[in-house]
N, C-alpha and C positions, 0 to 999 in steps of 0.2 A: 399028294400034296408035299410041297417043298418044305424044307426047314432053314432058317435063318438064325445065325449067331451075331449078336452085337457086343463088341468088346470095348472096353474104355469109356464107358458112360460115366460122366461127372456124377459124384454123389449127389449133389444138389438137384440134378435133372432126374435121377432115379428116385428121390425121395418126392419130388412134385409128380412124378408120374404115378407113385404108389398111392399118393393122397388122391390124385384124380380118379385113379381106378376105384379106390373105395367110395368115393363119391357117386361113381357110376355103378356100383353094385358088381364089378368086374375083377377078375384077377389082373395082375399086371400084365401078363401074357395077352390076355383077352383084350385089355386096353390098348396095348401096342398094335394088336391086329386091326382092331377098330380105327386106329389113327393112321395107320398104313392104308388101309382100304379106302377111307375117306380121302386121304391125300392124293390116291391115284385114280380114284373115280373120274370117269370120263364127264367132262362139263361142256356145254356148248360154248363154241368160241365167242366171246364178247364182241358186240358191234363197237367199232373203235371212232367212228367218225362224228364230228360234231353235230350233223344232221340226226344222225341215228340215236345220239344221246337226248337231244332235243325232243325228238318223236317219242322215245321211251319215257320221258318226263311229263310230256302232255297227254299221253295215252289215257284214255279213260276220262279226262277231264270235261265237264260240261261248258264247252266254250261256244260262244255265239257263232253263227253261220256267217262267213265274210263273202259277200257277192264278187263276182269277177267284174272288174272294170269293162265298161264299153270301150273297145279300142278300135272300133270301125273307123273313127276320125282321127286317130293319132298318125303321125307321120311314121314312116318306116324307116327313116334314117335319121342320124343324129344332126342337129343344128349346132354348129358352134359359131359364136360371135367374136 
């Protein structure tokens, strides 16, 4: 297992880290290790398109079924007047 030395940490950051570690019942070293592991953990690439976001938002909602329109009598070309 490798070792890592971090120098020149701001005193305020170090104090916040000490408090965070105490809240989580860990040493500062264990807290830093947990923070680094969480930061580099592999996460699935988020879907970025608008359609993907909409699909994710409406997934699982109980929406009414919308019937397909009858397109047999619709023109297959655009009419411009």
